[in-house]
Legacy VTK file of the C-alpha trace (Angstrom):
# vtk DataFile Version 3.0
C-alpha trace
ASCII
DATASET POLYDATA
POINTS 448 float
23.064 14.479 -4.209
21.939 14.255 -7.394
21.076 17.750 -9.243
19.330 18.236 -12.626
20.423 19.178 -16.072
17.949 20.258 -18.733
16.872 17.342 -21.115
17.240 18.395 -24.639
15.149 21.861 -25.543
13.232 21.532 -22.024
10.191 20.972 -23.766
9.772 17.507 -25.320
11.052 13.825 -24.801
12.762 12.727 -28.204
10.944 9.424 -29.527
12.805 6.244 -28.024
14.435 8.907 -25.275
13.426 8.874 -21.518
14.054 12.052 -19.157
15.967 10.294 -16.437
15.569 11.233 -12.441
19.101 13.674 -13.025
17.306 15.589 -15.533
14.363 17.524 -16.039
11.901 19.572 -18.186
11.465 23.464 -18.322
10.104 24.506 -15.030
6.352 25.135 -16.530
6.536 21.487 -17.920
8.119 20.196 -14.763
4.985 21.544 -12.885
2.453 20.315 -15.030
3.588 16.842 -14.634
3.897 17.465 -10.943
0.515 18.450 -10.500
-0.522 15.061 -12.774
1.304 12.994 -9.824
-0.865 14.673 -7.253
-4.043 13.763 -8.882
-2.770 10.407 -9.876
-2.012 9.517 -6.049
-5.021 11.246 -4.541
-7.544 8.859 -5.416
-5.860 6.066 -3.531
-4.033 8.185 -1.138
-7.032 9.651 0.275
-8.992 7.022 0.550
-7.541 5.671 3.520
-7.687 8.346 5.975
-11.377 7.960 5.403
-11.671 4.031 5.561
-9.432 4.109 8.894
-11.130 7.141 10.513
-7.812 9.140 10.406
-7.774 12.892 9.768
-7.365 13.149 5.792
-5.139 16.588 6.000
-2.310 15.084 8.485
-2.072 12.264 6.173
-1.790 14.310 3.236
0.787 16.390 4.608
2.849 13.435 5.634
2.321 12.032 2.463
4.113 15.286 1.218
6.759 15.184 3.827
7.312 11.412 3.276
7.812 11.772 -0.357
10.449 14.999 0.068
12.308 12.853 2.999
12.611 9.872 0.144
13.937 11.808 -2.485
16.467 13.568 -0.057
17.439 9.996 1.401
17.920 8.430 -2.211
19.790 11.685 -2.525
17.765 12.556 -5.431
18.273 9.602 -7.394
14.991 7.562 -7.032
11.617 9.167 -8.444
8.932 7.998 -6.336
5.707 9.232 -4.484
4.873 7.763 -1.068
1.132 7.652 -0.846
-0.799 5.875 1.901
-0.407 2.213 2.069
-3.649 -0.195 2.154
-1.857 -2.743 3.670
-2.620 -0.788 6.918
-6.027 -0.596 6.470
-7.125 -3.819 8.411
-4.645 -3.672 11.138
-5.507 -0.192 11.677
-9.532 -1.157 11.622
-9.036 -3.582 14.083
-6.859 -1.541 16.243
-9.067 1.180 16.240
-12.301 -1.016 17.101
-10.659 -2.610 19.713
-9.840 0.471 21.550
-12.800 2.893 20.291
-13.501 3.619 23.715
-10.453 5.725 24.303
-10.533 9.509 23.427
-8.694 9.476 20.308
-11.575 6.901 19.451
-8.360 4.093 18.666
-6.364 6.365 16.709
-3.213 6.503 19.186
-3.443 2.598 19.352
-3.194 2.197 15.559
-0.385 4.748 15.263
1.816 2.559 17.822
1.520 0.043 15.344
2.614 2.192 11.818
5.526 3.701 14.040
6.488 -0.023 14.898
6.339 -1.052 11.272
8.119 2.075 10.451
11.057 1.202 12.577
11.188 -2.317 11.407
11.153 -1.359 7.722
14.112 1.183 8.593
16.302 -1.378 10.414
15.567 -4.355 7.463
16.785 -1.320 4.632
20.105 -0.957 6.673
20.548 -4.524 6.528
19.428 -4.849 2.732
22.068 -1.581 2.325
24.418 -3.856 3.546
23.815 -7.063 2.801
22.252 -6.896 -0.435
18.518 -7.822 -1.883
19.360 -11.364 -2.547
18.695 -12.564 1.311
14.779 -10.872 1.016
14.405 -13.115 -1.821
15.291 -16.005 -0.464
12.810 -15.255 2.914
10.080 -13.833 0.708
10.014 -15.739 -2.782
7.133 -14.982 -4.967
4.709 -17.484 -3.614
4.877 -15.898 -0.267
4.967 -12.307 -1.134
1.763 -13.159 -3.389
0.088 -14.710 -0.873
0.482 -12.133 1.856
-0.277 -9.292 -0.483
-3.499 -11.334 -1.497
-4.476 -12.162 2.206
-4.449 -8.461 3.248
-6.819 -7.610 0.240
-9.605 -10.440 0.874
-8.972 -10.296 5.055
-11.127 -6.869 4.332
-13.996 -8.341 2.361
-16.304 -7.852 5.347
-15.293 -4.485 5.761
-16.358 -3.610 2.243
-19.503 -5.265 2.541
-20.565 -3.323 5.990
-20.024 -0.108 3.997
-21.938 -1.503 0.504
-24.950 -2.455 2.757
-25.634 1.012 4.193
-26.299 2.017 0.858
-26.570 -0.856 -1.776
-28.077 1.401 -4.790
-25.267 4.006 -4.518
-22.629 1.604 -3.900
-23.644 -0.850 -6.463
-23.834 2.737 -9.190
-20.073 3.649 -7.850
-18.625 0.108 -8.336
-20.410 -0.449 -11.564
-19.013 3.232 -12.969
-15.765 2.859 -11.882
-15.518 -0.635 -13.632
-16.863 1.378 -16.638
-14.117 4.095 -16.323
-11.055 1.282 -15.871
-12.626 -0.503 -19.164
-13.396 2.179 -20.931
-10.604 4.373 -20.659
-6.804 3.972 -21.347
-3.581 5.999 -20.412
-3.506 8.390 -17.504
-7.269 8.502 -16.968
-7.599 4.939 -17.071
-5.253 4.698 -13.997
-7.170 7.363 -11.650
-10.497 5.213 -12.323
-10.862 5.019 -9.127
-10.734 8.536 -8.517
-13.171 9.076 -11.291
-15.603 6.690 -9.573
-15.218 8.181 -6.234
-16.258 11.645 -7.758
-19.119 9.826 -9.931
-20.263 8.008 -6.940
-20.116 11.494 -4.691
-22.421 13.252 -7.310
-24.840 10.544 -7.631
-24.961 10.125 -3.776
-25.872 14.100 -3.894
-28.609 13.530 -5.932
-30.208 11.070 -3.279
-29.460 13.395 -0.866
-27.069 10.998 0.858
-24.434 13.789 1.876
-23.843 15.750 5.022
-21.969 19.076 4.718
-22.535 20.375 8.159
-18.873 19.721 8.637
-17.720 21.565 5.687
-19.676 24.295 6.541
-17.615 24.891 9.894
-14.512 24.207 8.743
-11.855 27.204 7.952
-10.357 27.609 4.640
-6.679 27.255 6.063
-5.408 26.068 9.538
-2.957 22.757 10.512
-3.918 19.536 10.191
-4.992 17.327 13.539
-2.068 15.984 15.162
-2.149 12.413 17.155
0.360 10.553 19.191
0.985 6.931 19.546
-0.273 5.327 22.536
2.236 2.580 23.812
1.264 2.949 27.205
-1.945 0.446 26.829
-0.870 -3.386 27.758
-3.501 -4.335 24.833
-1.580 -2.180 22.366
1.375 -4.494 22.713
-0.562 -7.220 21.609
-2.445 -5.196 18.657
0.855 -4.458 16.994
1.645 -8.152 16.184
-1.432 -7.754 13.744
1.037 -4.877 12.163
4.282 -6.585 11.436
3.001 -8.431 8.202
2.587 -5.354 6.525
6.314 -4.967 6.816
6.718 -7.710 4.328
4.284 -6.013 1.939
6.355 -2.792 2.261
9.077 -4.402 1.427
7.662 -6.219 -1.433
6.333 -2.839 -3.142
9.818 -0.974 -2.722
11.571 -3.840 -4.198
9.347 -4.012 -7.082
9.189 -0.213 -7.710
12.968 0.029 -7.438
13.302 -2.823 -10.165
10.474 -1.070 -12.266
12.487 2.313 -12.368
15.453 0.357 -13.373
13.952 -1.472 -15.810
12.304 1.553 -17.742
15.070 4.036 -17.227
17.498 1.312 -18.737
19.863 1.942 -15.721
20.346 -1.540 -13.244
22.625 1.146 -10.908
19.478 2.234 -9.631
18.601 -1.006 -8.330
21.678 -0.393 -6.049
19.133 2.553 -3.976
17.219 -0.467 -3.025
18.321 -0.119 1.027
18.100 3.567 0.842
14.359 3.462 -0.735
13.101 0.904 2.184
14.973 3.086 4.933
13.204 6.264 3.492
9.515 4.635 3.276
10.614 3.415 6.948
11.225 7.006 8.138
8.387 7.955 6.450
6.351 6.043 8.045
7.756 6.073 11.944
7.697 10.139 11.470
3.845 9.745 10.031
2.938 7.653 12.968
4.086 9.531 15.424
1.964 12.466 14.257
-1.223 10.790 13.310
-0.738 10.333 9.473
-1.038 7.026 7.914
2.058 4.534 6.740
3.108 5.272 3.456
4.017 3.477 0.415
5.632 3.741 -3.270
2.650 4.153 -5.625
1.971 2.239 -8.689
-0.250 4.799 -10.238
2.691 7.327 -10.607
4.647 4.627 -11.933
2.003 4.592 -14.410
2.341 8.223 -15.176
6.144 8.313 -15.488
5.748 4.953 -17.705
3.052 7.377 -19.734
5.358 10.590 -19.814
8.750 8.995 -20.110
9.648 11.621 -17.456
11.446 9.887 -14.701
12.858 13.571 -13.055
12.569 13.411 -9.273
12.008 17.139 -9.699
8.337 16.342 -10.954
8.084 14.614 -7.380
9.740 17.731 -5.275
6.617 19.255 -7.015
3.908 16.707 -5.984
5.240 16.647 -2.158
5.062 19.909 -2.230
1.668 20.276 -3.548
0.345 17.631 -1.106
1.808 19.905 1.841
-0.119 22.751 0.358
-3.554 20.422 -0.045
-2.890 19.437 3.675
-3.373 23.209 5.130
-7.235 23.610 4.312
-9.522 21.976 6.813
-12.368 22.232 4.366
-10.439 20.612 1.855
-10.260 17.948 4.361
-13.835 18.133 5.565
-15.105 17.821 2.020
-13.133 14.550 1.830
-14.639 13.181 4.621
-18.200 13.799 3.417
-18.260 10.944 0.936
-20.582 8.892 2.124
-20.914 5.168 3.341
-22.159 3.994 0.063
-19.433 5.368 -2.227
-16.980 3.642 -0.129
-18.803 0.540 0.011
-18.923 0.333 -4.032
-15.205 1.345 -4.172
-13.617 -0.811 -1.695
-15.565 -3.720 -3.186
-13.413 -3.502 -6.247
-9.985 -1.968 -4.440
-9.809 -4.406 -1.609
-10.520 -7.636 -4.342
-7.618 -5.634 -6.630
-5.241 -5.837 -3.909
-5.760 -9.811 -3.692
-5.361 -10.044 -7.093
-2.265 -8.119 -6.982
-1.121 -10.862 -5.071
-2.792 -13.588 -7.720
-0.530 -11.538 -10.375
2.385 -11.900 -8.488
2.286 -15.733 -8.675
1.095 -15.560 -12.293
4.174 -12.684 -13.202
6.888 -15.469 -11.516
5.152 -18.472 -12.931
4.727 -20.120 -9.006
4.505 -23.520 -9.506
1.642 -24.903 -7.689
1.505 -28.269 -8.718
4.109 -28.632 -5.539
2.390 -29.566 -2.469
4.138 -26.788 -0.135
2.948 -24.139 -2.606
-0.338 -25.328 -2.595
-0.931 -25.652 1.106
0.999 -22.329 1.645
-1.451 -20.041 0.055
-4.669 -22.211 0.605
-4.329 -22.671 4.585
-3.304 -18.509 4.849
-5.913 -17.261 2.462
-8.778 -19.305 4.338
-7.335 -17.824 7.727
-7.671 -14.373 6.303
-11.449 -14.831 4.714
-12.476 -16.408 7.375
-11.311 -14.051 10.098
-9.433 -16.740 12.283
-8.392 -15.275 15.759
-6.408 -16.274 18.931
-7.227 -14.931 22.186
-6.091 -15.414 25.622
-9.126 -14.930 28.201
-9.219 -12.302 30.350
-5.823 -11.042 28.968
-6.887 -9.115 26.035
-4.378 -10.717 23.839
-5.541 -11.389 20.525
-4.219 -12.720 17.434
-6.134 -11.203 14.188
-6.396 -13.191 10.837
-3.530 -11.410 9.283
-1.305 -12.470 12.070
-2.137 -15.840 12.131
-2.054 -16.408 8.309
1.060 -14.435 7.519
2.974 -16.804 10.219
0.891 -19.784 8.857
1.958 -19.038 5.329
6.049 -18.801 6.447
5.928 -21.648 8.262
4.093 -23.995 5.828
6.304 -22.696 3.188
9.786 -23.028 5.043
9.124 -25.635 7.301
7.769 -27.748 4.124
10.610 -26.960 2.389
13.020 -27.935 5.237
10.815 -31.524 5.622
11.221 -32.153 1.881
14.769 -31.520 1.705
15.462 -33.988 4.322
13.025 -36.561 3.118
14.538 -36.157 -0.656
17.785 -36.269 0.867
17.324 -40.155 2.620
13.725 -41.316 0.941
13.238 -44.557 -1.513
11.149 -42.330 -3.268
12.519 -41.894 -6.806
10.207 -39.298 -7.719
11.513 -35.633 -7.540
9.858 -33.368 -5.267
8.103 -31.500 -7.434
6.110 -34.211 -8.609
4.723 -35.075 -5.499
0.945 -34.084 -5.107
-0.973 -34.191 -1.701
-1.537 -37.171 0.273
1.377 -38.645 -1.866
-0.492 -38.800 -5.063
0.298 -37.009 -8.556
-0.409 -33.580 -8.253
-3.022 -33.683 -10.508
LINES 1 449
448 0 1 2 3 4 5 6 7 8 9 10 11 12 13 14 15 16 17 18 19 20 21 22 23 24 25 26 27 28 29 30 31 32 33 34 35 36 37 38 39 40 41 42 43 44 45 46 47 48 49 50 51 52 53 54 55 56 57 58 59 60 61 62 63 64 65 66 67 68 69 70 71 72 73 74 75 76 77 78 79 80 81 82 83 84 85 86 87 88 89 90 91 92 93 94 95 96 97 98 99 100 101 102 103 104 105 106 107 108 109 110 111 112 113 114 115 116 117 118 119 120 121 122 123 124 125 126 127 128 129 130 131 132 133 134 135 136 137 138 139 140 141 142 143 144 145 146 147 148 149 150 151 152 153 154 155 156 157 158 159 160 161 162 163 164 165 166 167 168 169 170 171 172 173 174 175 176 177 178 179 180 181 182 183 184 185 186 187 188 189 190 191 192 193 194 195 196 197 198 199 200 201 202 203 204 205 206 207 208 209 210 211 212 213 214 215 216 217 218 219 220 221 222 223 224 225 226 227 228 229 230 231 232 233 234 235 236 237 238 239 240 241 242 243 244 245 246 247 248 249 250 251 252 253 254 255 256 257 258 259 260 261 262 263 264 265 266 267 268 269 270 271 272 273 274 275 276 277 278 279 280 281 282 283 284 285 286 287 288 289 290 291 292 293 294 295 296 297 298 299 300 301 302 303 304 305 306 307 308 309 310 311 312 313 314 315 316 317 318 319 320 321 322 323 324 325 326 327 328 329 330 331 332 333 334 335 336 337 338 339 340 341 342 343 344 345 346 347 348 349 350 351 352 353 354 355 356 357 358 359 360 361 362 363 364 365 366 367 368 369 370 371 372 373 374 375 376 377 378 379 380 381 382 383 384 385 386 387 388 389 390 391 392 393 394 395 396 397 398 399 400 401 402 403 404 405 406 407 408 409 410 411 412 413 414 415 416 417 418 419 420 421 422 423 424 425 426 427 428 429 430 431 432 433 434 435 436 437 438 439 440 441 442 443 444 445 446 447
């Protein structure tokens, strides 16, 4: 376990220097930065349980516990906060809707999917730790990674509109003010524009009389979170688990990207050796959360932003953040206040937020210069996105078995990309067409 040495005088970071993961500033400065990490993650982390119907305090508890587990499993060598993953929103929403008549309103069915994702991610982490990360790059190239991230975001468009339509004036104001914050502010304030937008929208909704504080008045100041157990006993749950499995690919991409990002900013390529452990840690954290009623977790870009702006990569700050999240989770009244965010505010925020998830996928294409003149890349993205946005589904009559748009779109993307490339290699090895593979467009014509 890497412990911390004091950086410089413990109060400042010298120009051009960084505070490495195994260093720290003095404890007052470290605690302040840790609290800053809590604020950075909070705006996104609390939205997931609100949108999925999960208990907010429980999600915060396992977010903090997951962060501490991450630090322990990576032996204190990799700074990261594990917050709620947006990739789970679509399958959780579908699972709870399909089993809403249950006593737990379908939460148990959704937790079964979350546990499955966590176990699979941890197993993949073990493979990566033993065999290296190169096979992940081959199976999940940028065109596939970007497509899967994008389709999960765009699949949620209908859910965003459902909340938006309930209070369009408040939703419009919330969306507009969030955009203003994102464009106007720089640095830390710009990175928490969603959090600021929710606060502004909440105040606006209060003036319009759209808040309900009845649950807040009844909630205790201090108490344990509400726990739920996964439900593996219902036959239809097993078909629903398939909806969750594509999320694994998103979590792999996010964790690998996080490790590489930290290694680049700290200028220490040895940090990349923690990739397998990072996947194991996130898998263990997600599994634990799923067993007791919390949302699935992932590494957070918001906290990467805090590290980039402060140049402090000390894991000590993340211990502070994890402990602070656990303490916040022990106030039911705090959770009730968060749950009182009205539909209009959520509709405005999610209209931008779900779109941004889709844009992150597109950014993966742009950053990696994906060649969309190649037919296999064109159809990999085109077919998958239409399936996801259109909400395609496959069901077996009277069986309760159904596959939703995310599963079908993910499978389609994988099959089209890898199958298309395999066919193209066979054709190229024996074809008379002298043109290189990448120069052959749809229907055999030029890409243009």
